[in-house]
C-alpha positions in Angstrom: 1.0 -13.3 -16.7 2.1 -13.1 -13.2 1.8 -9.4 -12.1 3.1 -8.8 -8.6 1.3 -5.5 -7.2 2.9 -5.2 -3.7 6.6 -5.3 -3.8 9.1 -2.9 -2.2 11.9 -1.4 -3.5 15.2 1.6 -2.1 17.3 3.1 -3.9 21.4 1.6 -2.8 22.1 4.5 -1.5 20.7 8.0 -1.0 22.1 11.5 1.1 22.3 11.3 5.3 18.8 13.1 5.2 19.5 14.2 8.7 22.6 16.1 7.9 20.8 18.0 4.8 17.4 18.8 6.9 18.7 19.5 10.2 16.4 17.2 12.3 16.4 13.9 12.8 14.2 10.9 12.4 15.0 9.7 9.2 15.7 6.6 7.9 19.5 6.0 7.0 21.3 3.1 5.1 24.9 1.2 6.2 26.3 -1.1 4.1 28.1 -3.5 6.5 29.2 -5.8 4.0 28.8 -6.7 0.1 24.8 -7.2 -0.9 24.1 -6.6 3.3 22.1 -3.2 4.5 20.3 -2.1 7.8 18.3 0.8 7.8 18.6 2.3 10.9 16.7 5.8 12.7 18.6 7.1 15.4 20.9 3.7 16.3 18.0 1.8 16.1 18.0 -0.5 13.9 14.9 -1.0 11.6 15.4 -3.6 9.4 18.4 -5.8 7.9 18.1 -5.7 3.9 20.0 -7.7 1.2 20.4 -6.3 -2.4 17.3 -7.6 -3.6 16.3 -4.5 -2.2 17.9 -2.3 -4.3 19.6 -4.4 -7.0 17.4 -4.5 -10.1 18.9 -7.3 -11.8 19.0 -9.7 -8.8 15.3 -8.8 -8.4 14.3 -10.3 -12.0 16.3 -13.5 -11.3 14.2 -14.1 -7.9 11.4 -13.2 -10.2 12.7 -16.0 -13.0 12.5 -18.6 -10.3 9.4 -17.5 -8.5 7.4 -17.2 -12.6 6.4 -13.3 -11.7 6.3 -11.4 -15.4 5.8 -8.0 -13.6 6.5 -6.7 -10.1 5.1 -3.6 -8.5 7.6 -1.1 -7.3 6.7 1.2 -4.4 9.1 2.3 -1.5 9.4 0.9 1.7 6.4 2.0 4.0 9.4 3.5 6.5 9.9 6.4 4.5 6.7 7.9 3.8 7.9 10.5 6.4 4.6 12.3 7.1 5.5 13.3 10.3 8.8 15.5 8.7 8.7 18.9 7.4 6.1 19.1 4.3 9.1 20.5 1.9 11.4 17.9 3.1 9.1 14.7 2.8 8.4 16.1 -0.8 12.2 16.5 -1.4 12.1 13.0 -0.2 9.5 11.4 -2.0 10.9 13.3 -5.5 14.4 11.0 -4.7 12.3 8.0 -4.3 10.1 8.8 -7.5 12.9 9.4 -9.9 14.4 6.2 -8.6 12.0 4.2 -9.2 10.8 5.6 -12.3 14.3 5.6 -13.6 14.4 1.4 -12.7 11.0 0.9 -14.7 13.0 2.8 -17.7 15.4 0.3 -17.6 13.0 -2.5 -17.5 10.0 -1.5 -18.8 8.4 -5.4 -19.5 9.2 -6.7 -15.7 8.2 -3.8 -13.5 6.0 -1.2 -12.7 5.5 1.8 -10.0 4.1 3.6 -7.7 5.2 7.2 -6.3 5.0 8.2 -2.6 3.8 11.3 -1.7 4.0 14.0 1.3 0.7 13.4 2.3 0.8 15.7 5.6 0.8 19.0 2.9 -2.7 17.2 0.5 -1.5 20.2 -2.2 1.9 19.3 -2.3 0.9 15.4 -2.5 -1.6 16.2 -5.2 1.8 18.2 -7.6 3.7 15.3 -6.9 0.6 12.3 -7.8 0.5 14.6 -10.9 3.9 14.6 -11.6 4.7 10.8 -10.9 1.7 10.1 -13.7 2.4 12.5 -16.3 6.1 13.0 -15.9 7.8 10.0 -14.6 5.1 7.6 -16.4 4.1 5.3 -13.1 1.0 4.3 -12.7 -0.2 5.8 -9.9 1.1 6.2 -5.4 1.6 3.9 -2.9 0.0 6.0 0.7 -0.6 5.4 4.1 -3.5 4.3 6.4 -3.3 7.3 8.1 -1.6 10.9 8.7 -0.3 11.5 12.0 -0.3 14.4 14.2 3.4 16.3 14.1 5.2 19.6 15.0 6.0 20.4 11.5 2.6 20.2 10.0 -0.6 22.7 10.8 -2.9 21.3 12.4 -2.8 18.7 15.9 -5.1 16.2 14.5 -4.7 12.6 13.3 -5.8 12.3 9.7 -7.5 9.0 8.6 -8.4 8.6 5.0 -11.3 10.6 5.6 -10.3 13.2 6.6 -11.3 16.3 3.9 -8.3 17.9 3.5 -7.7 14.4 1.7 -10.3 15.5 -0.8 -7.9 16.7 -3.0 -5.7 13.4 -3.5 -8.4 11.8 -4.1 -9.6 14.1 -6.7 -6.3 14.2 -8.2 -5.8 10.2 -8.6 -9.8 9.5 -10.3 -8.4 12.5 -12.7 -5.7 11.0 -13.7 -7.2 7.4 -13.3 -3.9 6.4 -11.7 -3.7 3.4 -8.9 -3.8 4.2 -5.3 -1.9 1.0 -3.4 -2.5 2.0 1.0 -0.2 0.0 3.0 0.3 0.6 6.5 3.7 2.4 8.6 2.6 2.6 11.7 0.7 1.5 14.2 -1.9 2.5 16.5 -1.5 0.7 20.2 2.6 0.1 19.2 3.1 1.2 22.9 1.2 -1.7 24.7 3.0 -4.0 21.8 6.5 -4.3 23.1 6.9 -7.8 22.1 6.0 -10.9 20.1 6.7 -8.8 16.8 2.7 -7.6 17.2 2.8 -4.3 15.8 3.2 -6.1 12.6 1.3 -9.3 13.1 -1.6 -7.4 15.0 -1.1 -3.7 14.3 -0.8 -3.9 10.6 -4.1 -5.9 9.9 -5.9 -3.4 12.3 -4.5 -0.2 10.8 -6.0 -1.7 7.2 -9.5 -2.3 8.7 -9.0 1.9 10.0 -8.3 2.5 6.3 -11.2 0.5 5.0 -13.7 1.3 7.2 -12.6 5.5 7.0 -13.0 5.3 3.3 -16.5 3.6 3.3 -18.1 5.5 6.5 -16.6 9.1 5.3 -17.9 8.5 2.2 -15.0 8.7 -0.3 -15.9 6.1 -2.7 -19.3 8.2 -2.9 -17.5 11.3 -4.2 -15.0 9.7 -5.6 -16.7 6.9 -7.5 -13.9 6.4 -10.5 -11.4 6.3 -7.8 -9.5 2.7 -8.0 -8.1 2.0 -4.7 -5.9 -1.5 -3.5 -5.2 -2.0 0.4 -2.1 -4.1 1.5 -2.6 -7.8 3.1 -6.2 -8.7 1.7 -7.5 -5.8 3.1 -6.0 -6.5 7.2 -8.7 -7.9 9.3 -11.7 -6.1 7.5 -12.9 -9.6 5.9 -12.8 -11.0 9.4 -15.1 -8.1 10.9 -17.3 -6.9 8.4 -20.3 -8.6 9.9 -19.6 -6.8 12.6 -18.6 -4.1 11.5 -21.9 -4.1 9.7 -24.1 -4.9 12.5 -23.0 -1.8 14.2 -23.7 0.1 11.3 -27.4 -0.9 11.6 -27.8 -0.9 15.4 -26.1 2.4 16.1 -26.1 4.5 13.2 -26.8 7.4 15.3 -22.5 7.1 15.9 -22.1 5.2 12.2 -24.2 6.4 9.7 -22.8 9.7 9.9 -21.6 10.9 7.1 -22.3 8.1 4.9 -25.7 6.3 4.5 -24.5 3.2 2.5 -24.8 0.4 3.9 -20.8 -0.9 3.8 -21.6 -4.4 2.2 -23.0 -3.0 -0.9 -19.3 -1.8 -0.8 -18.5 -5.9 -1.2 -19.0 -8.3 -3.9 -22.9 -8.0 -4.1 -25.4 -9.6 -7.4 -22.5 -10.7 -10.0 -21.0 -7.1 -9.4 -17.3 -7.3 -7.9 -16.2 -5.0 -5.0 -15.8 -1.1 -5.0 -12.1 -1.9 -4.2 -9.1 -3.8 -4.6 -7.4 -6.1 -2.2 -3.7 -7.7 -2.3 -4.1 -11.6 -2.1 -1.2 -11.6 1.2 -2.9 -13.7 3.8 -0.9 -16.9 4.1 -4.0 -18.9 4.5 -6.5 -20.7 1.9 -9.6 -19.8 4.1 -8.6 -16.7 4.1 -8.0 -16.2 0.8 -12.0 -18.4 -0.2 -13.2 -15.3 1.6 -11.5 -12.7 -0.2 -12.7 -14.5 -3.4 -15.8 -15.0 -2.0 -16.5 -11.2 -0.3 -15.1 -9.0 -3.5 -15.1 -11.5 -6.4 -11.9 -12.6 -8.1 -11.8 -9.6 -10.0 -10.9 -7.5 -7.1 -7.9 -9.1 -5.8 -4.9 -8.9 -7.2 -1.7 -11.1 -6.3 0.6 -9.5 -3.8 3.5 -10.8 -2.2 4.7 -8.2 -0.2 8.8 -9.1 -2.2 11.1 -9.2 -0.3 10.5 -9.2 3.2 9.7 -12.0 5.5 5.9 -11.4 6.1 5.7 -11.8 2.7 5.0 -15.1 0.5 8.4 -16.4 -0.5 6.8 -17.8 -3.6 4.7 -15.5 -5.1 1.5 -16.7 -6.2 2.0 -19.9 -4.5 -1.0 -19.7 -2.1 -3.5 -19.0 -5.4 -1.8 -21.9 -7.5 -2.5 -24.4 -4.8 -5.9 -23.2 -4.0 -7.9 -26.2 -5.9 -11.4 -24.5 -5.1 -10.7 -21.5 -7.7 -11.2 -22.0 -11.2 -8.2 -21.9 -13.5 -10.3 -19.1 -15.0 -10.3 -17.4 -11.0 -6.6 -18.4 -10.5 -5.7 -16.1 -14.2 -7.4 -13.6 -13.1 -6.0 -13.3 -9.7 -2.2 -13.7 -10.9 -2.3 -11.1 -13.4 -6.2 -9.8 -14.6 -7.0 -8.0 -11.6 -3.5 -6.2 -11.2 -3.4 -5.0 -15.2 -6.9 -3.6 -14.4 -5.9 -1.8 -11.2 -2.7 -0.9 -12.7 -4.6 0.6 -16.1 -2.5 -1.7 -18.7 
């Protein structure tokens, strides 16, 4: 089986969210010709999309051509809306989650689903997490790499994934035995990257490494040892900078090892045991894929394509299948086995 844990979906239509909630910043969809639409925020075009974003039968056709057995559906991260008023984000999350659950119910052998949460309010997020799994039958949730400060939530601090308030979300995920997929949604330093698509090329990998380091150094994996977490884009910049991260842990423990004394490399594959967390395979480079397998173990690397967007892998699994250094057993694990464990299938 080829199970793709990293794909995105949207409903074909949704209400005018700015009119519904009474303020701006939300995404709207403009269908400007058959099978084509624009995602807009205010007057700015965020992305042009085609019907494979919202049409399940079109997705299945493309899955069949790529030999993909199952896609794991999650929303487009720009929809997270952590900056909005928590009840409004909850309302939006429920609409998106109900839609994903509906698609999964209609095609249970081809799709699994991950919900989205109002992460700026951990109490609401935990309750929606529970609903996603227990009522909707989703396999878990997709969350962002951080929660930005905003005018609609209590407190003005930026919350990385080690923030104590998020422990309720981690506890809920552990109790539900659910999957958590971490995907960047807004890039630090983007104001310094106005050209060359650098927020996506530089900012996204840095955001993912920030999320991994926050969870490691913040002791999240120590407090919630049964939590299943995967990070998008092969863990971003983390695999390439683990040496620097580890060195910093040893030479400046007064700055790095203040909340968790466990060495960062102990969360990676060691002594025949796989890593503590998962990554997807979306790295676009054979050497980078080899590094992932070495650092995490094949049991912690899962096929992920970022379907159907330009930075994704056009033919899901092609990099894995073309890497001659991987054994047939390892390829089978990366293409489907790891996803089955991560999703609890």
